[in-house]
Backbone as CSV, one residue per row, in Angstrom:
resi,resn,N_x,N_y,N_z,CA_x,CA_y,CA_z,C_x,C_y,C_z
1,MET,92.924,-12.586,260.058,91.880,-13.545,260.473,92.465,-14.950,260.167
2,THR,92.212,-15.855,261.094,92.696,-17.224,260.822,91.808,-17.921,259.792
3,LEU,92.355,-18.967,259.217,91.547,-19.745,258.238,90.371,-20.403,258.891
4,LEU,90.483,-20.888,260.106,89.390,-21.510,260.789,88.254,-20.527,261.060
5,LEU,88.612,-19.305,261.494,87.576,-18.321,261.731,86.943,-17.886,260.437
6,GLU,87.718,-17.733,259.374,87.151,-17.394,258.099,86.180,-18.443,257.628
7,ARG,86.532,-19.722,257.821,85.635,-20.810,257.437,84.339,-20.750,258.244
8,ALA,84.442,-20.486,259.535,83.273,-20.409,260.422,82.389,-19.273,259.969
9,ILE,82.958,-18.119,259.654,82.150,-16.991,259.239,81.443,-17.284,257.904
10,ASN,82.119,-17.939,257.009,81.492,-18.296,255.775,80.299,-19.214,255.981
11,GLU,80.387,-20.113,256.981,79.242,-20.965,257.303,78.127,-20.213,257.968
12,VAL,78.506,-19.267,258.808,77.492,-18.444,259.453,76.688,-17.597,258.484
13,LYS,77.357,-17.133,257.427,76.679,-16.345,256.429,75.542,-17.140,255.738
14,LYS,75.539,-18.422,255.822,74.493,-19.242,255.256,73.245,-19.358,256.125
15,LEU,73.378,-18.899,257.376,72.243,-18.959,258.335,71.261,-17.817,258.076
16,THR,70.103,-18.003,258.652,69.116,-16.894,258.565,69.571,-15.742,259.412
17,ASP,68.977,-14.595,259.244,69.332,-13.416,260.035,69.150,-13.671,261.517
18,ASP,68.002,-14.325,261.884,67.792,-14.585,263.304,68.844,-15.543,263.872
19,GLN,69.232,-16.548,263.109,70.271,-17.470,263.562,71.634,-16.776,263.677
20,GLN,71.897,-15.876,262.753,73.144,-15.117,262.811,73.190,-14.200,264.054
21,ASP,72.028,-13.559,264.340,71.959,-12.672,265.499,72.134,-13.491,266.800
22,ALA,71.538,-14.665,266.844,71.629,-15.503,268.048,73.070,-15.926,268.239
23,LEU,73.723,-16.318,267.182,75.133,-16.756,267.313,76.018,-15.559,267.685
24,ALA,75.773,-14.409,267.083,76.527,-13.219,267.408,76.368,-12.879,268.911
25,GLN,75.140,-12.972,269.418,74.906,-12.719,270.856,75.685,-13.647,271.734
26,LEU,75.731,-14.937,271.386,76.494,-15.912,272.136,77.987,-15.578,272.156
27,ILE,78.513,-15.207,271.015,79.928,-14.877,270.868,80.244,-13.638,271.724
28,LEU,79.401,-12.593,271.630,79.636,-11.385,272.398,79.548,-11.677,273.929
29,GLU,78.587,-12.468,274.328,78.480,-12.799,275.757,79.710,-13.551,276.244
30,ASN,80.188,-14.485,275.411,81.398,-15.199,275.766,82.585,-14.316,275.876
31,LEU,82.739,-13.389,274.981,83.857,-12.445,275.015,83.770,-11.573,276.268
32,ASP,82.536,-11.141,276.604,82.370,-10.321,277.829,82.744,-11.110,279.050
33,GLU,82.356,-12.389,279.064,82.650,-13.228,280.217,84.166,-13.428,280.333
34,GLN,84.839,-13.583,279.228,86.312,-13.741,279.263,86.964,-12.492,279.815
35,ARG,86.449,-11.311,279.430,86.999,-10.060,279.924,86.828,-9.994,281.464
36,TRP,85.629,-10.319,281.945,85.387,-10.294,283.378,86.293,-11.279,284.107
37,ASP,86.469,-12.480,283.541,87.341,-13.510,284.138,88.757,-12.971,284.242
38,GLU,89.204,-12.292,283.178,90.539,-11.731,283.174,90.689,-10.647,284.230
39,LEU,89.693,-9.781,284.311,89.728,-8.706,285.317,89.768,-9.251,286.724
40,PHE,88.949,-10.255,287.013,88.850,-10.786,288.368,90.048,-11.674,288.688
41,SER,90.774,-12.123,287.750,91.916,-12.990,288.025,93.138,-12.209,288.435
42,ARG,93.128,-10.886,288.228,94.262,-10.069,288.604,94.310,-9.875,290.125
43,SER,95.520,-9.854,290.672,95.642,-9.745,292.126,95.116,-8.413,292.622
44,GLU,95.287,-7.316,291.835,94.790,-6.033,292.314,93.255,-6.005,292.401
45,SER,92.588,-6.851,291.624,91.126,-6.908,291.696,90.669,-7.386,293.058
46,GLU,91.361,-8.394,293.567,90.967,-8.908,294.888,91.129,-7.838,295.964
47,THR,92.220,-7.099,295.874,92.460,-6.039,296.820,91.400,-4.954,296.702
48,LEU,91.076,-4.568,295.471,90.090,-3.512,295.282,88.701,-3.978,295.732
49,LEU,88.320,-5.214,295.412,87.019,-5.731,295.841,86.908,-5.830,297.360
50,GLU,87.996,-6.218,297.989,87.991,-6.267,299.441,87.844,-4.861,300.079
51,LYS,88.534,-3.894,299.474,88.420,-2.519,299.931,86.988,-2.005,299.746
52,LEU,86.411,-2.258,298.604,84.994,-1.801,298.377,84.023,-2.521,299.337
53,ALA,84.230,-3.774,299.592,83.400,-4.495,300.535,83.476,-3.946,301.949
54,ASN,84.700,-3.629,302.345,84.912,-3.056,303.692,84.274,-1.678,303.815
55,GLU,84.368,-0.870,302.719,83.711,0.429,302.766,82.210,0.278,302.841
56,ALA,81.634,-0.659,302.097,80.214,-0.870,302.139,79.739,-1.319,303.517
57,LEU,80.501,-2.229,304.106,80.136,-2.676,305.490,80.256,-1.528,306.492
58,ALA,81.256,-0.681,306.358,81.422,0.451,307.258,80.246,1.418,307.152
59,GLU,79.832,1.657,305.912,78.653,2.542,305.704,77.394,1.896,306.276
60,TYR,77.275,0.602,306.100,76.050,-0.098,306.646,76.078,0.022,308.200
61,HIS,77.226,-0.272,308.825,77.280,-0.219,310.302,77.144,1.204,310.812
62,ALA,77.458,2.209,309.993,77.318,3.578,310.426,75.907,4.099,310.161
63,GLY,75.064,3.234,309.607,73.678,3.677,309.329,73.553,4.591,308.134
64,LYS,74.482,4.532,307.246,74.459,5.389,306.050,73.843,4.710,304.844
65,THR,73.192,3.562,305.065,72.585,2.846,303.968,71.067,2.761,304.172
66,GLN,70.381,2.413,303.146,68.927,2.215,303.297,68.541,0.947,302.545
67,ASN,67.496,0.345,303.014,66.949,-0.844,302.336,66.292,-0.430,301.020
68,ILE,66.452,-1.210,300.018,65.775,-0.972,298.766,64.929,-2.170,298.459
69,HIS,63.913,-1.973,297.687,63.014,-3.033,297.321,62.959,-3.113,295.786
70,PRO,63.698,-4.002,295.199,63.724,-4.111,293.746,62.314,-4.259,293.173
71,GLY,62.104,-3.570,292.061,60.807,-3.645,291.394,59.782,-2.654,291.865
72,THR,60.122,-1.927,292.917,59.204,-0.842,293.417,59.941,0.460,293.316
73,ARG,59.185,1.506,293.277,59.812,2.858,293.210,59.431,3.696,294.372
């Protein structure tokens, strides 16, 4: 662990439980976002997404899809 991170953690320990949880949630969300950014920045991701989009469009044009209404069952 770096000294800066260790210092930050020591400061976080002084916060209330609710404040610690809120900060932890922000950190985890940021890490998740970085992972998604990394995945989408790869050239193979663009190829895969294009393939999936084309398959979805083909299914739509072939009448193999149905409308859904979010929030209803």
